[in-house]
VEXDOBA-93257 format. One record per residue: x, y, z of N, C-alpha, C in turn. Coordinates in steps of 0.05 Angstrom, whole numbers, plus 32768, in hexadecimal, padded with zeros to 4 digits. Atoms other than C-alpha are relative to their C-alpha. Layout:
XYZXYZXYZ ...
//
This chain:
7FF7800A801B82287FE37DCA7FE980017FED 80177FFF801281E37FDA7DAC7FF7801D7FFC 80087FE5800281D380237DBA8012800E7FEB 7FEE7FF48013821080367D917FFA7FF77FE4 80088009801B81FB800A7D577FE6800D7FF7 80197FF3800781B680287D5A8003801C7FF6 7FFB7FE4800781D1806E7D56800A80047FE3 7FF47FFE801B81F3805E7D137FEB7FFA7FEB 80158006801381B0804A7CF37FF080197FFA 80127FEA80088184807A7CCD7FE57FF57FF7 801A80098008813A80777CBD80007FFD7FE1 80018004801D812C805B7C777FF580197FF1 80087FE98010812380907C407FE280007FF9 801C8001800680DD80777C327FF0800C8017 800E7FF47FEA80C8808B7C788002801F7FFF 7FFD7FE4800280E580D07C6D7FEF800C7FEA 80107FF7801680C180D67C2B7FE280018008 801C80007FF7807F80C47C4C7FFB80188013 80037FE97FEE808A80F97C817FFE801B7FF0 80017FE880118098812E7C4B7FE580027FF3 801B8000800D805881197C277FEA80078013 80147FFA7FEC8031811D7C687FFF801E8005 7FFF7FE47FFB804A81637C767FF480117FE9 800B7FF28017803A81797C2F7FE27FFF7FFF 801D800380007FF4815D7C347FF380128015 800B7FEF7FEB7FE981827C758000801D7FF8 7FFE7FE480097FFE81C27C527FEE80047FE7 80127FFD80177FCB81B57C1A800B7FFA7FE5 7FF3800780197FFB819C7BE57FFB7FE37FFA 8004801C80097FEC815D7BBD801B7FF57FF7 7FE8800E80068027812F7BBB7FF97FE37FF7 8003801C8009802780EE7B9280177FF0800C 7FED80107FF1804A80B97BBC800B7FEA7FEE 7FF28015800E807A80927B9080187FF58010 7FEB80097FEF80A680847BCB7FF87FE6800F 800B80167FEF8079804F7BEB800A7FE57FF6 7FF9801B8006809080077BEF7FEA7FED8001 801780117FFF804B7FEB7BE67FEE80077FE8 80137FFB801680147FE57BB17FE6800A800C 801A7FF57FF67FD6800F7BBB7FE97FF17FF2 80158011800B7F9D7FDE7BB17FEF7FF78018 801180087FEB7F637FC37BD880087FE6800E 7FFB80197FF07F647F8A7C0C7FF57FE87FF1 800B8018800D7F5D7F447BED7FE87FF68010 801880097FF27F177F2B7BFD80057FE78012 7FFB80177FF07F337EE97C16800E8006801A 7FF37FF77FE77F5E7F0D7C497FEB800B8014 80157FF57FF07F227F337C627FEE7FEA800C 801180167FF67EF87EF37C67800F7FF08016 7FF1800F7FED7F2F7ECF7C8C8003800E801B 7FFD7FF07FE87F397F077CBE7FE68001800F 801B7FFF7FF37EEE7F0E7CCC7FFA7FE6800D 8007801B7FF57EE67EC37CD680117FFB8019 7FEF80047FE87F217EC27D077FF680108017 80097FF07FEA7F057EFB7D2F7FE57FF4800B 801A800B7FF77EBF7EDC7D3180047FE5800F 7FFA80197FF37EDF7E9A7D47800F8004801B 7FF27FF97FE77F017EBE7D81801D7FF98001 7FE3800680027F497EB47D69800F8017800E 7FF37FE97FF27F697EE07D9E80157FF78014 7FEC800A7FEE7F9C7EB57DC2801C7FFD7FF3 7FE68005800B7FE77EAC7DBB80017FE77FEE 7FFB801880117FFD7E7D7D84801E7FF88005 7FE38007800180407E587D7B800F80197FF8 7FEF7FE8800680767E8D7D79800680037FE3 7FF87FFF801C80887E7B7D327FE97FFB7FED 80188002801280407E767D187FF17FE78004 801280177FFE80057E477D18800A7FEB7FEC 7FF68016801180177E037CFB7FF27FFF7FE5 800C8001801A7FE27E047CC4800A80167FEC 7FF57FEB80117FFD7E467CAA801C7FF97FF7 7FE48008800880457E2D7CAB7FFF7FEA7FEC 800280158014802F7DEF7C867FF8800C7FE4 80097FF58019800B7E197C52801680107FF2 7FEA7FF2800B80487E467C4980157FED7FF5 7FED8014800A80757E097C427FF67FF57FE5 800B800A801980467DEF7C0C800380147FE9 7FFD7FEA801480477E327BE8801D80027FF6 7FE47FFE800880937E347BE980097FE87FF1 7FF98019800E809A7DEC7BD37FF780037FE2 800A7FFD801B806F7DFC7B96801080157FF0 7FF37FEB800F80957E3C7B84801E7FFC7FFD 7FE38003800280DD7E267B9280087FE47FF5 7FFA801B800880D87DDC7B7E80137FF28013 7FF0800B7FEB80FB7DCC7BBF7FEC7FF98017 801380077FEB80D77DA77BF78004800F801A 80007FF27FE780C67DCF7C357FEB7FF48012 8015800A7FED80A07DB97C747FFD80168016 80067FEC7FEB80827DDF7CAF801880058012 7FE97FFD7FEE80C17DD37CD7801680127FF5 7FED7FEE800D80E77DFF7CA57FF6801D8000 800E7FE6800380B67E3A7CAB7FFD8010801B 80057FEE7FEA80B47E767CDA7FEF80167FF6 80117FE98006807B7EA87CD7800A80188010 7FF37FE87FF480947EEE7CE77FEF80197FFC 800D7FE68003807C7F357CF0800D800F7FE9 7FF57FF48018808C7F487CA9801B7FF47FF9 7FE6800A800980CB7F397C818017800C8010 7FEA7FF47FF080F37F697CAD80077FEF8017 7FF980117FE980ED7F3C7CE9800C7FE67FF6 7FF48018800B80FD7F007CBD801E80047FFB 7FE57FFA8005813D7F217CA7801080048019 7FF37FFC7FE6814E7F367CEE80057FE5800E 7FFD801B7FF581427EEF7D0780187FF27FF2 7FEB800E800F81717ED67CD0801B800A8008 7FE57FF67FFA81AC7F047CDF80077FFB801D 7FF980067FE381A67EFA7D2B80067FE38003 7FFB801D7FFD81A57EAF7D21801B7FF67FF5 7FE8800A800E81E27EAA7CF4801980108005 7FE97FEE7FFE820F7EE57D05800B8002801D 7FF37FF97FE782417EF17D3C800E801B7FFC 7FF17FE7800282637F337D4C80197FFE7FEF 7FE97FFD801182977F487D197FFF7FEE7FE7 8004800D8019827D7F187CE47FFB80147FE9 80057FEF801782797F357C9E7FEA7FF47FEE 801780088011823C7F337C70800280107FE6 80007FF3801B823E7F417C257FE480097FF9 80197FF4800782077F6F7C0F8003800F7FE5 7FFE7FF3801A81FA7F877BC87FF3801C8001 80097FE47FFE81F27FD37BC37FFD800C7FE4 80157FF67FEE81C47FF77BB47FF07FEB800E 800F80147FF2819D7FD37BE97FEB800D8012 80137FF87FED81617FD97C16800E8006801A 7FEF7FF87FE9817C7FFF7C537FFC7FEF8019 800380117FE9815F7FCF7C8580157FEA8001 7FEE80178001818F7F987C6E801A8006800E 7FE77FFB7FF181D17FB87C837FFB800A801D 80067FF77FE481AF7FD87CC07FFD7FE88013 800480177FEF819B7F947CDA801B7FF18005 7FE6800D7FFD81E17F787CCE800F800F8016 7FF37FF07FEC81FC7FB17CF87FF37FFB801C 800C80067FE681C97FA37D2F80097FE5800B 7FF6801A7FF781E37F5C7D32801E80018008 7FE47FFD7FF982297F787D3E80137FF87FEB 7FF08009801682427F617CFB800680187FED 7FF77FEB801282607F897CC17FF67FFC7FE4 80088001801C823E7F977C7E801980047FED 7FEB7FFD8015826E7F8E7C437FF180047FE6 80107FF9801882517FB07C05800F7FF87FE6 7FF78004801C82597F987BBE7FEE80117FEF 80107FEE801082427FCF7B907FF97FF47FE6 8009800A801A82187FBB7B557FF980187FEF 80017FE9801382137FE77B177FE87FFE7FEE 80158000801581DD7FFD7AE7800C7FF77FE5 801D80017FFE81BB7FEA7ABC7FF47FE8800D 800C80197FF681B37FA37AD67FFF7FFE801E 7FFD80027FE381C97FAC7B1F80027FE3800A 7FFB801C7FFA81DE7F637B1F801D7FFD8009 7FE480037FF8821D7F517B47800F7FEB7FEF 7FF08013800E82567F2C7B27800D7FEE8015 7FF580137FED82737EEE7B47801D80098008 7FE57FF67FF982B97F0E7B447FFF80158016 80037FEC7FEB82A27F497B6D7FF97FF4801B 8008800E7FE782817F1C7BA080187FF2800C 7FE980107FF682BE7EEF7BA680158012800C 7FEC7FED7FF682EC7F2B7BB07FF9800C801B 80097FF57FE782C27F417BEB80017FEC8017 800080157FEB82C77EFE7C10801B8001800F 7FE980027FEF82F77EFC7C4B7FFD7FE98014 800280157FEB83057ECD7C857FE980058013 80167FF87FED82CE7EF27CAC7FE57FFF7FF2 801A8000800D82987EEC7C777FEF7FEA800A 801280147FF5825C7EC77C937FE87FFC7FEE 80198003800F82237ED57C63800080137FE8 80077FEE8016820A7EF37C227FE280048001 801C7FFA800081C87F177C217FF780087FE4 800A7FFB801A81A17F157BE07FE4800D8002 801B7FF5800281647F3D7BCB7FF880017FE3 80088001801C81457F287B897FE47FF37FFF 7FFE7FE6800D81197F437B6D800880168015 7FF27FEE7FEE813D7F7F7B8A7FF1801A8005 80087FE67FF781277FBB7BB1801A800E8008 80107FEE801081397FF07B9B80027FFD7FE1 7FF97FFE801D81557FDF7B567FEE7FF27FED 80118010801281227FAE7B3B800F7FEA7FF2 7FF08015800C815B7F7E7B287FF57FE48007 8008801B7FFC81497F357B2080187FEF7FF9 7FE7800F800481847F067B297FF97FE77FEE 80058016801281897ED37AF1800B7FE6800C 7FF8801B7FF681957E887AFB801E7FFD8002 7FE38002800081DF7E8D7AE9800C800E8018 7FF67FF17FE981EC7EC37B1D7FF97FF2801B 8007800E7FE781C67E9D7B5380117FE78004 7FEF80187FFE81EC7E5D7B44801C80078009 7FE57FF77FF9822E7E837B4880028008801D 80017FF87FE4821A7EA17B8B7FFE7FE88012 800280197FF182067E5C7BA3801A7FF18002 7FE5800D800082497E3F7B8F8013800D8014 7FEE7FF27FED826D7E757BB67FF87FFA801C 800980077FE582427E687BF380097FE58009 7FF8801C7FFA82517E1E7BF0801D7FFF8004 7FE380027FFE829B7E277BE4800C800E8019 7FF57FF17FE882A57E5A7C1C7FEF7FFB8019 801180077FE982707E3C7C4A7FF28019800C 800E7FE87FF982467E7B7C4C7FE27FFC8002 801D7FFF800081FE7E867C607FF680127FEA 800E7FEF801481CF7EA37C2C7FE58008800E 801A7FF57FF881957ECF7C437FF4800C7FE7 800B7FF8801A81687ED67C067FE5800E8005 80187FF07FFE81347F0E7C0A7FF17FFF7FE5 800F8004801980FF7EFB7BD77FE4800C8002 801A7FF47FFB80C67F297BEC7FF2800A7FE8 800C7FF6801980BA7F417BA57FFE7FEA7FEB 80008016801380B97EFC7B877FE77FFE7FEE 80198000801080727F067B6D800180137FE9 80007FEA801580887F407B4180197FFF7FEF 7FEB8002801480B67F2B7B097FF280037FE5 800F7FF8801980A27F4A7AC6800F7FF77FE7 7FF18009801880D67F2C7A9780097FE38004 7FF5801B7FFD80F17EE77A887FEB7FEC8009 801280167FF880D37EAA7AAA7FF88002801D 80087FFC7FE480C27EC87AEE80167FFD8013 7FED80017FEB80E47EC57B30800C7FE48004 7FF380197FF981177E907B41800F8003801B 7FF27FFF7FE6812E7E837B88801B7FF47FFE 7FE5800B800181777E747B967FFF7FE38006 8001801D7FFA81627E307BB37FF67FF07FE9 8008800D801981437E207B7080187FFF7FED 7FEA7FFF8012817F7E367B4880177FEF8009 7FE9800E7FF581B07E157B777FF67FF08019 800A80107FE9818F7DDE7BA380147FF98015 7FEB80087FED81D17DCE7BC3800580148016 7FFB7FEB7FEB81D07E0F7BEB7FE980018013 80187FFE7FF0818D7E017C0B80067FFE801E 7FFB80057FE481AB7DE97C4D800D8018800E 7FF47FE87FF481CE7E2D7C577FF280197FF6 800F7FEA800981977E5A7C3D7FE980058012 80187FF77FF281637E837C627FF080107FEB 80107FF48015812C7E957C317FEA8011800C 80127FEE7FF381047ED37C457FEB800A7FEC 80157FF6801180C17EE87C297FEA800C8012 80167FF67FF080807F097C3F7FE880027FEE 80187FFD801080387F147C2A7FFA801E7FFC 80047FE38003803F7F607C2E7FFD800A7FE4 7FFF7FF6801B804F7F6A7BE67FEC7FF27FEE 8010800F8013802B7F327BC17FE280038005 801C7FFC7FFA7FE97F407BE57FFA801D8007 80047FE27FFB7FF37F8C7BEF7FF48004801C 80097FFD7FE47FEA7F857C3B801880068012 7FE87FF97FF1802A7FA67C547FFA8005801D 80067FFA7FE480087FBE7C937FF87FE98011 800880177FF17FF37F797CA880187FF2800D 7FE7800A7FF5803D7F677CB680007FE28003 7FFE801C7FFF803F7F1E7CA480147FF67FEC 7FEB800B8011807F7F017C8980077FE48009 7FF7801B7FF880A47EBF7C8D801C7FFB7FF5 7FE8800A800D80E47E9C7C8080017FE28002 7FFC801D800280F97E557C6E801E7FFC8005 7FE480047FF981397E397C8B80047FE4800D 7FFB80197FF2815A7DFC7CAA7FF48001801C 800D80017FE5813A7DE57CEC8010800E8016 7FF07FF37FEB81747E007D167FFB801E8000 80067FE3800281667E477CFD7FE480058009 801B7FFE7FF6811C7E3D7D097FFF8000801E 7FFF80027FE2812B7E297D51800B801A800C 7FF47FE77FF581577E677D5C7FEC80167FFD 80137FEA800581217E947D3E7FE97FFE8014 801580047FED80ED7E757D6C8007800D801B 7FF77FF47FE781167E897DA98001801E7FFE 7FFD7FE3800481247ECE7D8D7FE5800E8000 801A7FF3800280DC7EDE7D7B7FF17FFF801A 800F80027FE780C37EC67DBE800780168013 7FF77FEA7FEE80EA7EFE7DDF7FFD801B7FF3 80047FE7800E80DC7F337DAA7FE380077FFD 801C7FFA800880947F2F7D927FEB7FEB8007 801280187FFF80767EEC7DA47FF67FFA7FE4 800A8009801B804A7ED57D6B7FF780187FEF 800C7FED801380337EFB7D2D7FE380038007 801D7FFB7FFC7FED7F1A7D327FF07FE77FF7 800E801980057FBF7EDE7D377FEA80037FEA 80157FFC80157F887EFD7D0A800D80017FE5 7FF17FFF801A7FBB7F0B7CD380087FE47FF8 7FF8801A80077FD37EC47CD77FE87FEF7FF4 8017800E80097F8D7EA77CCF7FF6800B7FE5 80097FF380197F7D7ED97C9780117FF57FE9 7FEE800A80157FBA7EC37C6F7FFB7FE27FFB 8005801C80037FAC7E7A7C7C7FE67FFC7FEF 8019800380107F657E827C61800580077FE3 7FFA7FF9801C7F7F7EA57C2380107FEA7FF2 7FF08015800D7FB27E6E7C157FEF7FE77FFB 8011801880047F7B7E397C1C7FEB80047FEB 80177FFD80127F447E587BF2800580117FE7 7FFC7FED80167F627E8C7BC380057FF17FE5 7FFB800A801B7F627E7E7B788017800F7FF3 7FEA7FF1800B7F9B7EAF7B6E7FF880187FEF 80097FEA80117F707EE27B4A8009801B8009 7FF67FE67FF67F837F1B7B78801D80057FF7 7FE47FFD80077FCD7F0F7B6C800480057FE2 7FFE7FFD801D7FC37F087B217FF7801C7FF7 800A7FE680077F9B7F487B1D801480168007 7FEC7FEC7FF77FCF7F6F7B45801980007FEE 7FE98002801280077F547B197FFA800D7FE5 80077FF4801A7FE37F697ADA8000801E8002 80007FE47FFD7FD77FAE7AF6801C800C8001 7FE47FF67FFD80217FB67B09800E7FFD7FE5 7FF28004801A80387F9A7AC67FF880177FED 80097FEA8011800D7FCE7AA3800C801B8009 7FF47FE77FF6802680067AD0801E80027FF9 7FE480018007806E7FF07AC3800380077FE3 7FFD7FFB801D80647FF07A787FFB801E7FFA 80067FE48006804380357A7780148013800C 7FEC7FF07FF3807480517AA8801B80017FF2 7FE68001800F80B1803A7A817FFE80117FE7 80037FEF80188094805C7A438004801D8007 7FFC7FE47FF88092809E7A69801C80058007 7FE57FFC7FF780D680967A8980147FFF7FE9 7FEE8001801680F580887A458005801B7FF4 7FFC7FE5800A80EE80D27A37801480118011 7FEC7FF27FF0812180E47A6C801A80057FF0 7FE77FF8800E815F81087A5380187FF68011 7FE880097FF381A380E97A657FFB7FEC8017 800780147FEB818180B37A8F7FF77FE67FF1 80078019800C817F806A7A797FE57FF7800C 801A800B7FF78138804D7A7C80067FE88012 7FFB80167FEE8138801D7AB87FF57FE67FF5 800A801B8008812F7FD27AAD7FE77FF9800E 801880067FF080FE7FCA7AE67FF67FE37FFB 8007801C800680FF7F7E7ADC7FEF7FF48016 800F800B7FE980E37F707B217FFA80158015 800B7FEE7FEB80C47F8E7B607FEC80137FF3 80117FED800D809A7FCB7B52800B801C8002 7FF27FE77FFF80CE80017B4E800E80077FE6 7FEE7FF5801580ED802C7B188018800B800F 7FE87FF57FF3813580397B2D8011800E7FEB 7FF37FEF8014815480737B07801D80048008 7FE37FF97FFD81A0807B7AFF8004801D7FF7 7FFE7FE4800881A880C77B00801D800A8002 7FE47FF87FFE81F480C67B03800980137FEA 7FF97FEE801681FC80E67ABF7FF3801C8003 800E7FE77FFB81C8811B7ACF800D80108016 7FF37FF17FE981EA812D7B11801B800B7FF8 7FE57FF68009822E81327AF07FFF80197FEE 80027FE88012821481667ABF7FF48019800E 800C7FE97FF381F581937AF4801680168004 7FED7FEA7FFD821781D87AF8800A8001801E 7FF480007FE6824681E27B327FF180128014 800E7FED7FEE821D821C7B4E7FE27FF98003 801C80077FFE81DB81F67B497FF97FF9801C 800980097FE581B381ED7B897FF97FE28000 8004801D800381A581A77B6F801A7FF37FFA 7FE6800B800481E581827B7A80027FE28002 7FFF801D7FFC81D5813A7B8C7FE57FF48000 801A800F800281A081057B8F7FEC80098015 80127FF67FEC8183811F7BD07FF280197FF7 800A7FE7800B817A81637BB07FEB7FFA7FEB 801280078015815981437B757FE57FF5800A 8019800A7FF48127811D7BA07FF08017800C 800E7FE97FF68117815E7BC37FF480117FEA 80097FF08017811181827B817FE67FF47FF4 8019800E800A80DE814E7B687FE980048012 80167FFC7FED80B681557BA77FF6801D7FFF 80087FE4800080B581A17BA57FF580097FE6 80097FF6801A80AC81AC7B5B7FED7FEE7FF1 80118013800F808B816D7B407FE97FF68012 8014800B7FEE8062815B7B7E80007FE28001 7FFC801D8000807E81147B7D80147FF88015 7FEE800A7FEC809C80F07BB8800F7FE77FF4 7FEE8016800980D780C27BA680137FF98016 7FEB80077FEC811080A07BCB801B80047FF3 7FE57FFC800A815680B97BC080117FE78004 7FEE80187FFF818B80847BB1801280008018 7FEF7FFF7FE981B3809C7BED7FF57FEE8016 800C80127FEE818180747C16800B7FE37FFD 7FF7801A8007819B80367BF3801E7FFE7FFD 7FE28000800381E580497BF4800980067FE4 7FFA7FF9801C81E380647BAD7FFC801D7FFC 80027FE3800281F380AD7B9F7FF480097FE6 800B7FF7801A81D480AC7B597FE57FF47FFA 8019800D8005819480837B5F7FE7800E800A 801A7FF57FF8814B80967B667FEB7FEB7FFD 801480158001811380657B777FE4800D7FFE 801C7FF8800480CC806F7B5D7FEF7FE87FFF 801180177FFF8095803E7B6D7FEA80027FEA 801780008012806380297B387FE87FF1800C 8016800C7FF28035800D7B6D7FEA80148006 80157FEC7FFB800E804E7B717FE97FFC7FEE 8018800380117FC880537B558006800A7FE4 7FFA7FFA801C7FC980557B097FF9801C7FF7 80087FE580087FA480977B0380138015800A 7FED7FED7FF67FDB80B87B2B801C7FFB7FF5 7FE480088007801980927B14800A800E7FE6 7FF67FF58019801F80A87ACB8003801F8000 7FFC7FE37FFE801280F37AD6801780078013 7FE97FFA7FEE804480F17B10801A7FFB7FF2 7FE780068010807980CF7AE4800580157FEB 7FFC7FEB8014806D81027AAE800C8019800C 7FF47FE87FF3807B813A7AE0801D7FFA8009 7FE580077FF980B981157AF7801280047FE8 7FF17FFD801980D281127AAF8004801D7FFA 7FFE7FE4800780C3815B7AA28013800F8013 7FEF7FF27FEC80E481717AE3801D7FF97FFE 7FE480088002812381477ADB800C800B7FE6 7FF67FF58019812A815C7A928007801D8001 7FFB7FE37FFD812781A47AA7801C8005800C 7FE67FFC7FF58168819A7ACD801680007FEB 7FEC80018015818B818F7A8B8000801A7FEF 80017FE7800F817581D27A6F801680138008 7FEB7FED7FFA81AA82077A6B7FF48018800E 800B7FEB7FF0818A82307AA2800A7FFC801C 7FF880047FE5819A823C7AEA7FEA7FF1800F 8015800F7FF2817582087B137FF180108015 800D7FF07FEC8167823C7B487FE7800F7FF5 80167FF4800D8138825D7B167FE87FED7FFF 8015801580008112821B7B117FF37FFE801B 800A80017FE5810D82187B5C7FEE80178007 800E7FE87FF780F1825E7B607FE480027FF5 801B7FFF800C80B3824F7B367FEB7FF88015 801480057FEB807982547B667FED7FEA7FF8 801480148008804C82277B3D800C7FE67FF6 7FF38018800A807E81F17B2D800780027FE3 7FF87FFF801C809681DF7AE87FE880037FEF 80177FFB8013806981F77AB080017FEC7FE9 
//
């Protein structure tokens, strides 16, 4: 049964994009990677210091499956300050990245044949993990330019089998940031229908408009007892490879996760735990502020470039660090005999002609979207986006796209 569910899953498009970029590099071609789900920046000094100190102290033994108590206490304190809701160590589970946190959550709350509401476009791991748990993803499609769900659409998707709603705000891939009114409405639905909420808030450090990120437990405190709040340090500290995430939940969910993790991975890497703990204790926040300023600048400059696209609305990019382009109008205008017919072809076209790796919206369940990261180094980002604009705009010219493909040197 599990083997059958596994066979229905596909590798995320970001992994495919990385492999294409690797092959191109091996062939001597320079590809700018705007597909990556991480920020290219150095390691925070506090993380380095904490890791070295832990190594020198001989921290090499198993820890509690769900994390060392001082780290769980520090995470609880951090969440209490950011959500204005009290959390304690007994609510916190330290995980091997946010993916394990999400998997813990769905395994803890779902039974076979349960239904889970997911807003699409969505990060492909989310429906894949629901399927792994033997449950059924039920998609509610959200539309550009805001990509914010309506309460009517959510309510119409609820059935007697609905068990949970999975949120992701700030959103990957769309960059949407759910407003307080939307979060309150989702909270009301969850309370009325007795649904779990799994809230993926991994990009909470990156909100570029309004008053910053707001958690659903802040907007609707009454839903706290049925919410699993997922986050990680991968994005906010640019340490994706360190694999340290966490979630906050009622003690019963924490207990279930402890049993689950003990049979899957045991504890999170002990050096990473001590490194993060050291950062939380001594950091003045300067690394995070500097990274935010850099991304805000990249977003501003990138939006100025993307505003020159023809027949493509400039994305809002309110949160996360992605530009999500709606290319539906562009695709509709492509000639019938064009070799470029859909979003996967466009992503390939950008790779071959512009030398830019992107992620096609088909990865996220969207036939018209294209995700571009602005977490790439600044000296590469703007020239790459300029090539993207030039290449996409060429598709609107009254010429046969196959002639564009045949240019050996790319677009002039």
